[in-house]
C-alpha positions as CSV (number, residue, x, y, z in Angstrom):
1,M,22.5,17.8,-13.8
2,Q,22.1,18.0,-10.0
3,H,20.8,14.7,-8.5
4,N,18.0,15.7,-6.4
5,I,16.9,11.6,-5.7
6,P,19.4,8.7,-5.8
7,T,20.3,6.5,-8.6
8,I,20.2,2.3,-8.4
9,S,22.3,0.5,-10.5
10,I,21.2,-2.9,-11.3
11,F,23.5,-5.3,-13.2
12,I,21.9,-8.9,-14.4
13,E,24.2,-11.4,-16.8
14,P,22.4,-11.9,-20.2
15,K,21.5,-15.6,-19.3
16,H,19.6,-14.7,-15.8
17,L,17.9,-11.4,-17.6
18,E,16.4,-13.4,-20.7
19,V,15.0,-16.3,-17.9
20,L,13.7,-13.1,-16.1
21,E,12.3,-11.8,-19.3
22,S,11.0,-15.1,-20.4
23,D,8.9,-15.8,-17.7
24,V,7.0,-12.3,-15.6
25,W,5.7,-14.6,-13.3
26,N,8.9,-16.3,-12.2
27,E,9.0,-16.2,-8.1
28,E,12.6,-17.4,-7.7
29,P,15.0,-15.0,-7.4
30,L,17.7,-14.8,-10.1
31,P,21.1,-13.3,-9.0
32,A,22.2,-9.9,-9.8
33,K,24.4,-6.6,-8.1
34,L,22.7,-3.7,-7.1
35,V,24.8,-0.4,-6.6
36,A,23.5,2.0,-4.1
37,D,25.4,5.1,-2.7
38,H,28.5,3.7,-4.6
39,I,28.1,0.6,-2.1
40,P,27.6,-3.1,-4.0
41,Y,25.0,-5.6,-2.8
42,E,24.9,-8.8,-4.1
43,V,21.0,-9.5,-4.1
44,G,18.0,-11.9,-6.1
45,I,15.7,-10.1,-8.2
46,T,12.2,-11.0,-10.0
47,Y,9.2,-8.8,-11.0
48,R,6.8,-7.8,-8.6
49,G,2.7,-7.2,-8.7
50,D,-0.2,-8.8,-10.3
51,H,-1.3,-7.2,-13.5
52,I,1.4,-4.7,-13.6
53,R,3.7,-7.6,-14.5
54,N,2.0,-7.3,-18.3
55,F,3.2,-3.6,-18.5
56,L,6.2,-2.5,-20.3
57,K,8.1,-0.8,-17.5
58,K,8.0,-3.8,-14.8
59,S,8.3,-3.5,-11.1
60,Y,11.0,-5.7,-9.1
61,R,11.3,-7.0,-6.0
62,I,14.8,-7.0,-4.2
63,D,16.4,-9.8,-1.8
64,F,19.2,-9.2,-0.3
65,G,19.7,-12.8,0.7
66,T,21.9,-13.9,3.6
67,F,24.8,-11.6,3.5
68,N,25.3,-8.0,2.9
69,G,25.8,-7.3,6.4
70,K,22.9,-5.1,8.1
71,F,20.7,-5.7,5.1
72,A,21.3,-9.3,5.3
73,G,17.8,-11.2,4.7
74,R,15.8,-7.7,3.7
75,E,14.0,-7.1,1.0
76,I,12.8,-3.9,-0.8
77,H,10.1,-3.1,-3.6
78,L,10.9,-1.1,-6.6
79,N,7.2,0.2,-8.1
80,A,7.5,1.3,-11.6
81,E,4.2,3.6,-10.9
82,Y,3.7,2.9,-14.8
83,C,-0.3,3.8,-14.4
84,D,0.4,6.8,-12.1
85,P,0.9,9.7,-14.5
86,S,2.1,11.8,-11.0
87,F,4.1,9.2,-9.8
88,I,3.4,10.3,-6.9
89,R,0.5,8.9,-5.3
90,N,1.5,5.9,-3.6
91,K,4.1,8.0,-1.7
92,L,1.5,10.5,-0.9
93,S,-0.7,7.9,0.6
94,F,1.7,6.3,3.0
95,D,2.9,9.8,4.2
96,F,-0.3,10.6,4.8
97,F,-1.3,7.5,6.5
98,Q,1.9,8.3,9.0
99,T,0.7,11.5,9.2
100,I,-3.3,10.7,10.6
101,G,-1.2,8.2,13.1
102,S,-1.5,4.5,11.0
103,H,1.6,2.8,10.4
104,S,2.7,2.4,6.6
105,P,5.9,1.5,4.4
106,D,8.5,4.2,4.5
107,C,9.2,4.9,0.6
108,K,11.2,7.2,-1.6
109,H,11.7,8.0,-5.2
110,V,14.9,6.9,-7.2
111,F,16.3,6.6,-10.8
112,I,17.2,2.6,-11.5
113,E,19.4,2.0,-14.5
114,L,19.7,-1.4,-15.3
115,N,22.8,-3.0,-16.9
116,G,23.8,0.6,-17.5
117,E,20.7,1.7,-19.4
118,P,17.7,4.1,-17.8
119,M,14.8,2.5,-16.5
120,G,13.3,5.6,-15.1
121,I,11.9,7.0,-12.1
122,Y,10.8,4.1,-9.1
123,L,9.6,4.0,-5.9
124,Q,11.5,2.3,-3.4
125,L,9.5,0.6,-0.9
126,E,10.2,-1.2,2.1
127,S,8.6,-4.3,2.9
128,V,5.8,-5.3,5.5
129,D,7.8,-7.8,7.4
130,E,10.1,-8.4,10.3
131,W,12.2,-5.6,9.7
132,F,9.2,-3.3,9.3
133,L,8.5,-4.3,12.9
134,Q,11.6,-4.0,14.7
135,K,12.1,-0.4,12.9
136,R,9.0,0.6,14.9
137,K,9.6,-1.1,17.6
138,L,6.3,-3.2,17.3
139,P,6.3,-7.1,19.1
140,Y,7.2,-9.5,16.9
141,G,4.1,-11.3,15.2
142,P,2.7,-12.7,12.4
143,I,2.1,-10.9,9.1
144,F,-0.2,-11.8,6.3
145,Y,-0.4,-9.9,2.6
146,A,-4.1,-9.6,1.1
147,T,-2.8,-10.4,-2.0
148,E,-6.4,-11.0,-3.8
149,Y,-9.9,-9.5,-3.5
150,L,-11.0,-12.7,-1.7
151,A,-9.7,-10.8,1.5
152,N,-12.7,-9.1,2.5
153,F,-13.3,-10.6,5.9
154,S,-16.6,-12.7,4.9
155,L,-17.2,-16.1,4.9
156,L,-18.7,-15.8,1.1
157,T,-16.9,-14.8,-2.0
158,P,-17.4,-10.9,-3.4
159,E,-19.9,-13.0,-5.7
160,H,-21.7,-14.4,-2.5
161,N,-20.4,-17.9,-2.9
162,P,-19.1,-19.6,-0.2
163,K,-15.2,-19.6,0.3
164,T,-13.5,-22.6,0.3
165,S,-11.0,-21.2,2.9
166,L,-10.9,-18.7,5.6
167,L,-7.4,-18.2,4.4
168,S,-8.6,-17.1,0.7
169,G,-6.9,-14.4,-0.5
170,Y,-3.8,-14.2,2.2
171,V,-0.4,-15.3,2.1
172,R,1.5,-15.3,5.4
173,K,4.9,-13.5,5.1
174,L,5.9,-13.8,8.6
175,G,4.8,-16.3,11.1
176,E,4.3,-20.2,11.5
177,D,1.9,-22.3,10.4
178,E,-0.1,-22.2,13.8
179,D,-0.2,-18.5,13.1
180,D,-2.8,-19.3,10.4
181,L,-5.6,-20.0,12.9
182,D,-5.4,-16.6,14.7
183,L,-6.4,-15.4,11.4
184,E,-9.1,-18.0,10.8
185,V,-10.6,-17.3,14.4
186,L,-10.5,-13.8,13.2
187,I,-12.4,-14.0,9.9
188,Y,-15.0,-16.5,12.2
189,K,-16.0,-14.5,15.0
190,I,-16.2,-11.1,12.8
191,N,-19.1,-13.3,10.9
192,T,-20.6,-15.3,13.8
193,I,-20.6,-12.9,17.0
194,S,-24.1,-11.8,17.7
195,R,-24.7,-7.9,16.9
196,K,-25.4,-7.2,21.0
197,D,-21.8,-8.8,21.7
198,F,-20.2,-8.0,18.6
199,G,-18.8,-4.3,19.9
200,E,-17.6,-5.6,23.4
201,E,-16.2,-9.2,21.8
202,I,-14.4,-7.9,18.9
203,T,-11.9,-6.2,20.7
204,K,-10.3,-9.6,22.2
205,Y,-9.5,-9.9,18.4
206,L,-8.9,-6.5,16.9
207,D,-7.1,-3.3,17.7
208,V,-10.2,-1.2,17.1
209,K,-9.0,2.4,17.2
210,K,-6.0,1.6,14.8
211,Y,-8.8,0.1,12.1
212,L,-10.6,2.7,12.1
213,L,-7.4,5.1,11.7
214,W,-6.8,2.9,8.5
215,L,-10.4,3.3,7.5
216,C,-10.2,6.9,7.6
217,G,-6.9,6.6,5.5
218,V,-8.2,4.4,2.9
219,V,-11.4,6.6,2.5
220,C,-9.8,9.7,2.6
221,T,-7.5,8.9,-0.4
222,Q,-10.3,6.5,-2.1
223,N,-8.1,3.0,-2.7
224,Y,-11.3,1.5,-3.9
225,D,-9.5,-1.9,-3.9
226,G,-8.0,-1.2,-0.4
227,F,-11.0,-2.9,1.5
228,I,-10.5,-5.9,-0.1
229,H,-7.2,-6.7,-0.6
230,N,-4.0,-3.8,-0.5
231,Y,-3.1,-4.5,2.8
232,A,-1.3,-6.2,5.7
233,L,-2.5,-7.9,8.3
234,Y,-0.4,-7.8,11.5
235,R,-1.2,-9.6,14.7
236,N,0.5,-7.9,17.8
237,G,2.6,-10.5,19.4
238,E,1.9,-8.9,22.8
239,D,-1.6,-8.2,22.8
240,G,-2.5,-10.3,20.2
241,L,-4.5,-7.9,18.4
242,F,-4.6,-7.4,14.2
243,Q,-3.9,-4.5,13.0
244,M,-4.1,-3.1,9.3
245,I,-1.3,-1.9,7.4
246,P,-1.9,-0.4,3.8
247,W,-0.1,-1.8,1.0
248,D,-0.4,-1.0,-2.9
249,Y,-1.7,2.5,-3.1
250,D,-1.1,4.4,-6.7
251,A,-4.9,3.9,-7.3
252,T,-5.5,7.1,-5.5
253,W,-6.4,10.2,-5.1
254,G,-8.5,10.4,-8.2
255,R,-7.4,7.8,-10.4
256,D,-8.0,3.5,-10.5
257,W,-5.7,1.1,-11.1
258,D,-5.9,1.7,-14.7
259,G,-4.9,5.0,-14.2
260,E,-8.2,6.5,-15.5
261,I,-10.2,9.2,-13.6
262,M,-12.1,8.1,-10.4
263,E,-14.5,10.4,-9.5
264,Y,-14.4,11.9,-6.0
265,N,-17.7,10.1,-4.8
266,Y,-16.9,6.7,-5.6
267,V,-16.4,5.0,-2.8
268,P,-18.8,6.0,0.1
269,I,-18.0,7.5,3.9
270,E,-18.9,4.0,5.1
271,G,-16.4,2.1,2.8
272,Y,-17.4,-1.5,2.6
273,N,-16.1,-5.3,3.5
274,T,-17.8,-7.2,6.0
275,L,-15.5,-6.0,9.1
276,T,-16.0,-2.5,8.4
277,A,-20.2,-2.8,8.2
278,R,-20.1,-4.6,11.5
279,L,-18.0,-2.0,13.2
280,L,-19.8,0.7,12.1
281,D,-22.8,-1.1,13.0
282,V,-22.1,-0.3,16.5
283,K,-22.7,3.2,17.5
284,E,-19.9,3.8,20.2
285,Y,-17.1,2.8,16.8
286,R,-19.4,4.9,14.5
287,D,-18.9,7.7,16.8
288,Q,-15.5,7.0,17.3
289,Y,-14.8,7.1,13.3
290,R,-17.0,10.3,12.8
291,L,-14.4,12.4,15.6
292,L,-11.2,10.8,14.0
293,L,-12.5,11.5,10.2
294,E,-13.9,14.9,11.2
295,E,-10.4,16.2,12.9
296,I,-8.2,14.4,9.8
297,L,-10.9,16.7,7.2
298,E,-10.0,19.7,9.4
299,T,-6.4,19.4,9.4
300,S,-4.5,16.5,7.5
301,F,-6.7,16.3,4.3
302,T,-6.5,19.8,2.9
303,T,-5.2,21.2,0.3
304,A,-3.4,23.7,2.8
305,A,-1.8,20.8,4.6
306,L,-0.7,18.6,1.5
307,E,-0.2,21.3,-1.8
308,P,3.2,21.8,-0.4
309,K,4.1,17.9,-0.1
310,I,2.7,17.5,-3.5
311,T,4.8,20.6,-5.0
312,N,7.7,19.7,-3.3
313,L,7.4,16.1,-4.6
314,Y,6.8,17.2,-7.9
315,R,9.9,19.7,-7.6
316,Q,12.3,16.6,-7.0
317,I,10.8,14.1,-9.6
318,R,9.9,16.7,-12.9
319,P,13.7,16.8,-13.9
320,Y,13.9,13.1,-14.1
321,I,10.7,12.5,-16.1
322,T,12.5,13.2,-19.7
323,L,14.6,10.7,-18.7
324,D,12.5,7.8,-18.2
325,P,12.0,6.3,-21.6
326,Y,8.6,4.7,-20.6
327,K,7.5,8.3,-19.4
328,K,9.4,11.3,-21.3
329,M,6.6,11.7,-23.6
330,S,4.2,12.3,-20.7
331,I,5.5,15.4,-19.6
332,D,2.6,17.7,-20.5
333,L,0.2,15.2,-18.6
334,F,3.0,14.8,-15.6
335,D,2.8,19.0,-15.1
336,N,-1.4,18.6,-15.1
337,E,-1.8,15.4,-12.6
338,R,-0.7,18.2,-9.8
339,E,-3.7,20.4,-10.4
340,S,-5.6,17.2,-10.6
341,I,-4.5,15.7,-7.1
342,L,-5.5,18.9,-5.5
343,R,-8.9,19.3,-7.1
344,F,-9.7,15.2,-5.9
345,I,-8.9,16.7,-2.3
346,S,-10.9,19.2,-2.4
347,D,-13.9,17.9,-3.8
348,R,-13.2,14.8,-1.6
349,N,-13.1,16.3,1.5
350,S,-16.0,18.8,0.9
351,Y,-18.1,15.3,-0.1
352,L,-16.8,13.7,3.2
353,Q,-17.6,16.7,5.5
354,E,-21.0,16.5,3.6
355,H,-21.6,12.9,4.4
356,L,-20.1,13.2,8.2
357,K,-24.3,13.4,9.4
358,D,-24.8,9.8,7.6
359,L,-22.4,8.4,10.6
360,K,-24.5,9.9,13.2
């Protein structure tokens, strides 16, 4: 068969594989060998994710450790995309964010073999880390992962209870202990700057233009969870301003995190979370957001712009569906999902166009 997507082979000794499978929440990398493009690498491997660790088809985090030449110190993620019948929602989302001018991880589809056995189609994702910054020539600065729904930029939990810490919901991926204070200051300022002064004062802590671009992306793709987690927060080391970077966008384009249909009008045009609400309360920023979104709805977020990309991804990965032991019986669902995504884009675009007036 003509291979259009690369194959990655992973080899784990039986004793280490037993440890991996016996405790899906183990975070300590286990030794393994990874072969890509005929080049072997000694790596560490663990499962990744939250609720997805309980799925039959696991997702993996690969740590290249201190060796392996140019890959030393790097990590990649191999996402099973188990609840997405199309396998393309994550990649389509990250490519879309890049199209509209917002930073997002690079990714590509691969076929995984584990100890010689096919594991199926995966999405290989770069980690949002020091190498992510270097690749984009971004200044070094701390990075925080929003790993829990508590990362809502509020002093209160979504249940309206006081948070035990301003850092609730975040894990520092890059930086030092003292960098935590900058994130605490950001969240404190978001919640305490007066309404009169907010528009001017917030620019000392946040790159507002980049946040509004991110907001356009999450509102178009309709990642309901993307407002309170499923993002990385990066503080630029030169200007000191925070930026948003999307993460885990398989629950998008008309599906939720369980793979169920999510209606096109589920997330309002204003989005939600405390920071978004406060920014859109400032007329200048609300107008900026409306103009940015209006342009995106006319150019990037249309069936005309996205259909060729969707069709190309489908052609690329369809031959591998029947080789995926976890998804080979779902070929009909896979085939029908292309039209489902295109219908969502059309309906979501019309919905957002109709509600642009709500931003005036």
